[in-house]
Steps between C-alpha positions, in 0.01 A plus 500: 500500500815372338558544129340233293275366773130467417243684697276286723143480384251712703313294746129413410251686691225271650474121473308380188213275559565136412133441413210638307229633730203413270628155441546445881142634575347274237675196668355621837160536348518134374610345840241689691244381244607137527552495884288773639613788735550290809653199313773720357808579711750773466754222405264396229498850364881525520531168296268601211569865478874452467601747771653455848302605801659843559442594135143362522413715791683817371332477165142369575451540871351234725305187383172690513632777295608251231176327504311824454700579190449155374127525534516833304702315222246221500215745461668666209604184321252224594207735560472578126246216447260681736560858406477421117182303558324778677614776275456333157168322538191672353262399779520437871417139458758450243752670723436271788492184312824593305665594826426160646585291197821688424616441861396139498743460197778699678455302820554165340805556280775253521780754545527664841276457810129443470235735633514863603797620702301761692222250605726209580732734707216638703467173698705621790477383862779664697384801696814696416406490130171705559631789290566272205149348537352843510704607195370201295145559618521849375638391184209253442251770595649730245433226238138458614452885489625506131254223417217679666582823314485281170161362596376857570616593155288218366194642671579846359540347155175307520655140461445426876157529679468815698371286785821308523687520828852581372659465841365148552582396141862630525555325841355166358700501181816607696441206719464270205831628359676433832353157514624417157844582623477253787364238268792545256762478774331171614546368150167552326514506121406806288194295390371469862561875543294583205217267632504710828480807287204374308315445825601850631361672190161341565473741794517814258192698547233471221372791323 
């Protein structure tokens, strides 16, 4: 190196990411929520996530991998309405009713897609998406199991009749919750959803 010449800067190791992974995943969650799994293409994901296709595959994997991560994010963020209702309520009946009503409010907000991403994304038809269908079915079954456990707690604590069929009740109110999601996506008002909940709570076992 000649006198007075400046040393060249050392080359940078690795290529910095030009996007924030969490922000990109949030964008993916929203488009899956709005369009469903089958209705969302890789090109849609590239567009909203702010990455090119090679970067998308190297960072997140295939479309199904991205979807599974998006569902996990949805559970952690949007699932709070359900988890808090079940954990904070003092009785099993209050837990169920609060769960339904808090989700009715969440399903009908003006910002973002209406309804539940997991329920709406489960309406799949293509045979090649069977693994996604099974994944979503397991996710919903997990939710039903959590509700059944809360109902069993109600029996143990004496606020739900010992003769109550907790499996039947958990399946019924899970189905009501999923139906609220479909109604919300179809444009039903929050008031209409609460009227449906009023009718559903009439099925609560006496005693």
